[in-house]
VMD Tcl script that draws the C-alpha trace (Angstrom):
set ca {
  {72.27 79.09 66.72}
  {76.05 78.72 65.69}
  {74.88 77.79 62.68}
  {72.04 80.34 62.08}
  {75.19 83.21 62.45}
  {77.15 81.61 60.18}
  {74.61 81.44 57.73}
  {73.47 85.28 58.48}
  {77.66 85.82 57.46}
  {77.46 83.89 54.37}
  {74.26 85.65 52.72}
  {75.26 89.15 53.75}
  {78.87 89.11 52.78}
  {79.22 88.97 49.07}
  {76.56 91.76 48.85}
  {78.38 93.64 51.22}
  {81.74 93.08 49.77}
  {80.09 94.98 46.71}
  {78.47 97.62 47.91}
  {81.27 98.23 49.94}
  {84.38 97.80 47.42}
  {81.77 100.11 45.28}
  {81.99 103.15 48.05}
  {85.52 102.49 48.71}
  {86.43 102.80 45.48}
  {84.57 106.43 45.10}
  {86.54 107.40 48.57}
  {89.76 106.32 47.63}
  {89.55 107.79 44.09}
  {88.30 111.13 45.08}
  {90.86 111.59 48.07}
  {93.69 110.27 45.89}
  {92.72 113.67 43.38}
  {92.10 115.82 45.96}
  {95.83 114.88 47.42}
  {97.48 114.88 44.17}
  {96.16 118.28 43.45}
  {97.96 119.51 46.94}
  {101.22 118.06 45.94}
  {101.01 119.51 42.41}
  {99.99 123.09 43.95}
  {102.85 122.46 46.82}
  {103.15 125.98 47.77}
  {102.74 126.23 51.41}
  {104.59 123.03 52.80}
  {103.78 124.53 56.29}
  {100.26 123.31 55.95}
  {99.80 121.17 53.06}
  {102.47 118.46 54.43}
  {99.78 117.97 57.14}
  {96.40 118.50 54.38}
  {97.72 115.54 52.76}
  {98.36 113.65 55.74}
  {94.73 114.18 57.16}
  {93.55 113.39 53.30}
  {95.49 110.33 53.17}
  {93.41 108.97 56.29}
  {90.70 108.22 53.88}
  {92.25 106.08 51.46}
  {93.93 103.56 54.28}
  {90.93 103.42 56.34}
  {88.88 102.51 53.04}
  {91.79 99.91 51.67}
  {92.18 98.66 55.26}
  {88.17 97.82 55.19}
  {87.92 96.84 52.05}
  {90.66 94.42 52.46}
  {89.22 93.36 55.78}
  {86.04 92.60 54.64}
  {87.01 90.45 51.64}
  {89.27 88.26 53.84}
  {88.43 88.15 58.13}
  {91.87 86.60 58.46}
  {93.24 90.25 57.77}
  {90.88 92.32 59.93}
  {93.18 92.23 62.97}
  {96.30 93.08 61.48}
  {94.13 96.22 59.05}
  {92.65 97.20 62.26}
  {96.24 97.69 63.78}
  {97.46 100.00 61.06}
  {94.31 101.60 60.94}
  {94.65 102.64 64.38}
  {97.90 103.82 64.08}
  {96.65 105.82 61.32}
  {94.04 107.39 63.16}
  {96.89 108.69 65.96}
  {98.65 110.28 63.67}
  {95.81 112.03 61.43}
  {94.72 113.28 64.68}
  {98.35 114.66 65.54}
  {98.62 115.88 62.19}
  {95.12 118.05 62.14}
  {96.48 119.78 65.13}
  {99.68 120.32 63.67}
  {98.08 121.70 60.55}
  {95.78 124.15 63.39}
  {99.50 125.26 64.25}
  {100.83 125.77 60.92}
  {97.63 128.24 59.81}
  {98.40 130.22 63.08}
  {102.12 130.77 61.82}
  {103.66 128.47 63.12}
  {104.60 127.25 67.35}
  {106.21 130.25 67.87}
  {103.40 132.88 66.61}
  {101.09 130.57 68.47}
  {102.68 131.21 71.93}
  {103.20 134.60 71.24}
  {99.25 135.07 70.65}
  {98.21 132.83 73.55}
  {100.44 134.72 75.83}
  {98.75 138.24 74.71}
  {95.24 136.09 74.95}
  {96.28 134.95 78.70}
  {96.66 138.62 79.34}
  {93.57 140.23 78.48}
  {91.67 138.58 81.44}
  {93.97 140.65 83.72}
  {93.26 143.70 82.12}
  {89.30 143.28 82.00}
  {88.85 141.97 85.30}
  {89.49 143.47 88.46}
  {92.67 142.59 91.07}
  {90.28 140.26 93.54}
  {89.18 138.20 90.58}
  {92.57 137.95 89.19}
  {93.96 136.79 92.38}
  {90.96 134.02 92.47}
  {92.37 133.07 89.24}
  {95.69 132.46 90.01}
  {94.83 130.14 93.19}
  {93.19 127.87 90.39}
  {95.75 124.87 89.19}
  {96.94 124.69 85.88}
  {94.29 121.91 85.34}
  {91.36 123.50 86.46}
  {92.76 126.39 84.25}
  {92.53 124.03 81.26}
  {89.26 122.91 82.13}
  {87.70 126.07 82.89}
  {89.57 128.82 81.70}
  {92.08 127.68 78.62}
  {92.62 131.04 77.58}
  {94.23 132.43 80.79}
  {97.06 129.21 80.22}
  {99.55 131.68 77.57}
  {102.09 129.13 76.55}
  {101.09 126.50 78.91}
  {97.86 125.83 76.85}
  {99.91 125.08 73.79}
  {102.11 122.62 75.89}
  {99.02 120.88 77.33}
  {97.68 120.45 73.55}
  {100.45 119.09 71.97}
  {101.29 116.86 74.83}
  {97.18 115.48 74.60}
  {97.90 115.23 70.80}
  {101.22 113.33 70.95}
  {100.10 110.78 74.01}
  {97.49 109.52 71.95}
  {99.63 108.93 69.08}
  {101.86 106.69 71.58}
  {99.37 104.99 73.17}
  {97.40 104.23 70.57}
  {100.58 103.09 68.24}
  {101.39 100.50 71.55}
  {97.90 99.61 72.31}
  {98.17 98.40 68.67}
  {101.18 96.16 68.60}
  {100.07 95.00 72.11}
  {97.01 93.91 70.99}
  {98.43 91.71 68.42}
  {101.02 90.29 70.83}
  {97.62 89.24 73.16}
  {95.90 87.58 70.27}
  {99.13 85.75 69.63}
  {99.01 84.78 73.00}
  {94.83 83.84 72.85}
  {93.94 86.18 75.56}
  {92.83 89.44 73.72}
  {89.21 88.07 73.24}
  {88.28 90.84 70.71}
  {84.62 92.45 71.63}
  {84.45 90.09 74.79}
  {84.01 92.27 78.39}
  {85.70 89.58 80.57}
  {87.90 90.50 82.56}
  {90.25 87.59 81.84}
  {90.82 89.31 78.56}
  {92.91 92.33 77.45}
  {90.18 93.88 75.37}
  {88.16 95.56 78.25}
  {91.69 96.86 79.33}
  {92.73 97.98 76.55}
  {89.27 100.04 75.51}
  {89.15 101.90 78.41}
  {93.04 103.24 77.99}
  {92.34 104.43 74.74}
  {89.34 105.72 75.14}
  {90.35 107.89 77.99}
  {93.32 108.82 76.22}
  {91.60 109.62 72.96}
  {88.77 111.69 75.11}
  {91.77 113.47 76.54}
  {93.02 114.09 73.20}
  {90.00 115.48 71.45}
  {89.12 117.68 74.32}
  {92.81 119.37 74.45}
  {91.83 120.14 70.80}
  {88.72 121.54 71.57}
  {90.20 123.40 74.37}
  {92.78 124.48 71.78}
  {90.51 125.81 69.40}
  {88.10 127.56 71.59}
  {90.74 129.55 72.46}
  {92.60 129.85 68.42}
  {88.75 129.93 66.71}
  {88.85 133.78 65.89}
  {92.24 134.21 64.35}
  {91.59 130.82 62.81}
  {88.49 132.46 60.59}
  {89.99 132.94 57.51}
  {90.69 129.01 57.03}
  {86.65 128.29 58.42}
  {88.14 125.84 61.18}
  {84.44 124.74 62.08}
  {83.67 122.69 58.92}
  {87.76 120.79 58.95}
  {87.25 120.49 62.95}
  {83.89 118.57 62.86}
  {84.75 116.85 58.93}
  {87.94 115.00 60.91}
  {86.31 114.46 64.31}
  {83.53 112.57 63.02}
  {85.83 110.39 61.15}
  {88.23 109.48 64.55}
  {84.92 109.82 67.26}
  {82.55 108.11 64.97}
  {84.20 105.05 63.79}
  {85.74 104.62 67.30}
  {82.19 104.51 69.21}
  {81.04 102.45 66.09}
  {82.99 99.66 66.68}
  {82.49 99.79 70.12}
  {78.84 100.01 70.23}
  {78.76 97.27 67.49}
  {81.11 95.06 69.81}
  {78.61 95.62 72.98}
  {75.06 94.59 70.96}
  {77.13 91.78 69.85}
  {77.98 90.69 73.47}
  {74.09 91.19 74.31}
  {72.89 89.11 71.64}
  {71.53 92.18 69.72}
  {73.65 91.07 66.83}
  {75.09 87.55 65.78}
  {77.73 87.24 67.92}
  {80.37 85.63 65.49}
  {83.78 87.49 65.24}
  {83.74 87.83 61.27}
  {80.18 89.44 61.84}
  {80.95 91.84 64.41}
  {84.64 92.85 62.37}
  {82.77 92.54 58.59}
  {79.63 95.06 59.77}
  {82.33 97.70 61.24}
  {84.47 97.03 57.78}
  {81.44 97.86 55.81}
  {80.53 100.69 57.37}
  {83.48 102.59 57.39}
  {83.38 101.92 53.57}
  {80.22 104.08 53.18}
  {81.33 106.47 56.08}
  {84.80 107.12 53.92}
  {83.10 107.29 50.63}
  {80.87 110.70 52.56}
  {84.02 111.67 53.69}
  {85.89 111.86 50.80}
  {83.30 114.15 49.06}
  {83.63 116.16 52.43}
  {87.19 116.76 52.15}
  {86.65 118.12 48.67}
  {84.99 121.22 50.26}
  {86.85 121.51 53.34}
  {90.34 121.04 52.29}
  {90.43 122.39 48.68}
  {93.07 122.85 47.14}
  {92.21 126.19 45.26}
  {93.31 128.70 48.12}
  {97.12 126.88 47.09}
  {97.11 127.66 43.42}
  {98.13 131.22 43.98}
  {101.23 132.72 45.70}
  {102.03 136.34 47.46}
  {103.70 138.24 44.49}
  {106.68 139.04 46.20}
  {107.90 135.10 45.32}
  {107.31 134.91 41.53}
  {109.10 135.53 38.91}
  {107.58 135.15 35.88}
  {103.56 135.22 36.93}
  {100.31 134.76 35.38}
  {98.09 137.00 37.26}
  {94.32 137.03 37.61}
  {92.53 140.28 38.93}
  {89.36 140.56 40.68}
  {87.52 143.29 41.67}
  {84.66 144.04 44.64}
  {82.55 146.80 45.68}
  {82.77 147.64 49.20}
  {79.53 149.44 50.30}
  {80.19 152.04 53.35}
  {78.27 152.83 56.12}
  {77.87 156.61 55.15}
  {76.67 155.85 51.94}
  {79.19 154.76 48.37}
  {80.64 152.44 46.79}
  {84.57 151.78 47.11}
  {85.98 149.25 44.57}
  {88.81 147.31 46.25}
  {91.13 145.38 43.54}
  {93.10 142.32 44.28}
  {96.05 140.52 42.36}
  {96.10 137.00 42.91}
  {99.67 135.23 41.29}
  {98.55 131.49 39.55}
  {101.50 129.17 41.07}
  {103.31 127.07 38.41}
  {103.15 123.29 39.24}
  {105.35 121.78 41.62}
  {106.99 118.41 41.45}
  {105.05 116.04 42.64}
  {108.56 113.11 44.09}
  {109.69 116.71 45.67}
  {106.09 117.16 47.57}
  {106.29 113.74 48.87}
  {109.57 114.26 50.04}
  {109.29 117.02 52.28}
  {106.03 115.36 53.69}
  {108.07 112.66 54.41}
  {111.40 113.73 55.16}
  {110.45 117.09 57.11}
  {106.92 115.91 58.52}
  {108.77 112.78 60.14}
  {111.52 114.77 61.48}
  {108.59 116.91 62.88}
  {106.69 113.65 64.61}
  {110.19 112.56 66.24}
  {110.82 115.98 67.64}
  {107.44 116.26 69.16}
  {107.24 112.36 70.16}
  {110.80 112.74 72.34}
  {109.66 116.26 73.67}
  {106.74 114.25 75.07}
  {108.37 111.32 76.35}
  {110.96 113.59 78.27}
  {107.61 115.48 79.92}
  {105.94 112.30 80.45}
  {109.29 110.97 81.82}
  {110.24 114.36 84.69}
  {107.38 113.34 87.04}
  {108.23 110.36 87.13}
  {111.70 110.48 87.55}
  {110.87 113.24 90.36}
  {108.41 110.96 92.04}
  {111.40 108.06 92.01}
  {113.76 110.05 93.46}
  {111.09 111.18 95.85}
  {110.20 107.79 96.86}
  {113.92 106.82 97.01}
  {114.88 109.75 99.13}
  {111.69 108.33 101.48}
  {113.18 105.00 101.91}
  {116.57 106.24 102.19}
  {115.59 108.48 105.10}
  {113.66 105.56 106.80}
  {116.65 103.39 106.76}
  {118.53 106.26 108.28}
  {116.22 106.08 111.00}
  {115.72 103.02 111.61}
  {119.63 102.38 111.71}
  {119.43 105.85 113.85}
  {117.15 104.14 116.27}
  {118.93 100.75 116.48}
  {122.47 102.15 117.51}
  {120.41 104.10 120.19}
  {118.76 101.38 121.54}
  {122.20 99.67 121.84}
  {123.64 102.56 123.33}
  {121.16 102.51 126.20}
  {121.32 98.63 126.68}
  {125.47 99.13 127.05}
  {124.74 102.03 129.34}
  {121.71 100.44 131.38}
  {124.41 97.09 131.60}
  {127.34 99.61 133.33}
  {125.06 101.15 135.59}
  {124.25 98.16 137.15}
  {126.66 97.36 140.19}
  {127.96 93.56 140.35}
  {126.15 91.17 142.83}
  {127.92 90.50 146.23}
}
mol new
graphics top color blue
foreach p $ca { graphics top sphere $p radius 0.5 }
foreach p [lrange $ca 0 end-1] q [lrange $ca 1 end] { graphics top cylinder $p $q radius 0.2 }
display resetview
């Protein structure tokens, strides 16, 4: 059986490498073209820094997959790097939506206004019932009533996945060195099943937070056609994760060859094909053309393009509207990259620190409460001992001496 699995891998390795390499090359070329277009017309840094981070996910996945497919020895390091970038890309997509809404301050204002609408539309009794619900229950069923708290939960959900994904990636590497990781083995003495459970819950929670945030803000995001962007990005994150999990299950139950190289190779081959599809989709979903034009107030010497459209009125007749778009002169790619790395890096560090502090707050309160409880029990036990000693002394002194 082992010889058959090895021969199957050898027979399929070269054809899969050629086909996968071709798809990976297409994915990398298309993605780099799209990225360079955004860097060349870097007119809206608040949004484009995150778009570039999301687009860069395709060449990262494609490159690491073809390297891993060509040499199975690099499979684990490539998988670790791929997982780390996946978590960062999910965070970047969430940050992109926030930037499209005008930044964090405007998002908070918008959510606060949205949270007041149900209170005005519904009766007083219904409002009282909603107030009695916990924040967690509101987040699950009525996220629009949370206001600012929804934004805090959404950001925490994305950053916790980024932190956990990175931590588990390096934990995987350590367990593999110790020989107790067991990639694809669902056995209690291996680390693989535990890490899968933790990451699965973390990813599902992060995606759910993003979905709830989108549900509340999708009306405000209509201009950027968020649904197509959301589906194209979510398909990469969601499909690749469950794809690897499904392949591991099929190999474990003997439907596919159990050889580790075959399992990893199949995952890498499929990712190469999927990244080519994603690269084509990203050309239409994250185009650079809207950023070729900037507001006329920000320009000095300009080249203007005027477009005329006709609007039909309900009462009859036509109204002609004229819109002037200002073509932006190209920006320095070097400066664009510096802004993405420096400003984007600072943003990530700030959010990571904030999330860790938010997570440590309840932990510190819990530890303090436990310490107070233990201290109180110790004081109570000491008080009981002193009382018992006092009672014994009292009894001894009250007993009359024997004649």
